N, C-alpha and C positions, 0 to 999 in steps of 0.2 A: 579474576575469576570470577565466573558467574554467577549472578545471585539465583537463590532456590526460588519456587514460586511464591512461597511464603514470604520471602524477603522483598519482592519485587512490587512495584505500585502498577497500574494499569495506568493506561495513557490514548492519544490518539495519535496515530501516524498517519500524516497528510502526504500525498504525492501529487505533484500538478505537470502534469506533460502537455507538449504540442507533441502531432504526429502529423507526418508528411501527408498533404491530401488526398495524394495517390492510395495511400495505406490505408486511412482513414476507417472507411467502410470496415475492412477487414481486421483491422486493430479492434475496434470497438465491437465487433463479435468475438473476438478471440478473448476480449478481458470482460465481458460478460458470460460467455459460456466455458472460459476453460480458466483463464488468470483469477477471477474472485472464488470460483467454486473449490477451486486447487487451494487459495488462501486460507479460506475458511475451514478446510480439511485438516488445518495444521495446529498442533497443537496452541493456545495462546492467541488464535487470532479469531477474535468473537463477533465481527460484524463488519461489513463493508457497505458503503455506498459511494455513489458514482455521481459528479458533477459537471455542469459546462459553466466555466466563468462566463458571467455578463459584465465586465469590467476587464482591466489589465493584466497582464500575466498569462501564463499558459492556459488554453482554452481547457483542458481537463482536468480535473480534479476527484482524487479517490481518499475517502477519509476511512480510516481503521479503527475499531476498539481491539486494542492489544492489552493481553494480561499484564505483561512486564516484560523487562530485557529480556528475559531467559528465551522468549518466544522465537528471537533472534538466532538461538544457537541449536535447534531442534535440525533432524537430518530431515523432516518433512519441508520445512522452510527452508532449505538450503538447497532443495531440489525443485521449487518452483519459485523462488525470487528471480526478478528481473523482468527484461521484457521481450526475451527469447528471439526469435526470427525478426522482430519489430525493433531490436535495439538501433539498428542503423539509421532506423526512420525516425527516431524518438529526438525532439528537441527541447531545449529550455527545461532539463529536468530538474525541479526542486523537491524535497524531502524536507518536513516539518515533525517534530513530535514536542505533542503538548502534554503537561500533567495538571489534574485539576488543580484550582486555587486551593489552600487548604484552608479550613475552615478555622475560625477564631474561637 
């Protein structure tokens, strides 16, 4: 059973990937010009930032502020999630979700 927006707590949704260098330029253009705007048009997807790793692990990271678990259950999100035509060229996919530490 999904939680309603009122019952769900906001969190960070982090995605990290490597991309085949032959597709890197096209992937970055698609991510910035198509994917991020499409995600931010979905209910509950509040902000997005992209980063390049300066240490070990996948090269690219995207950090999203998400209003709650319910944001995964919308038709809008289901229509735009994933790497589309770049899926075969993505490696080392990692996803992590972080909630704020509760204050005492």
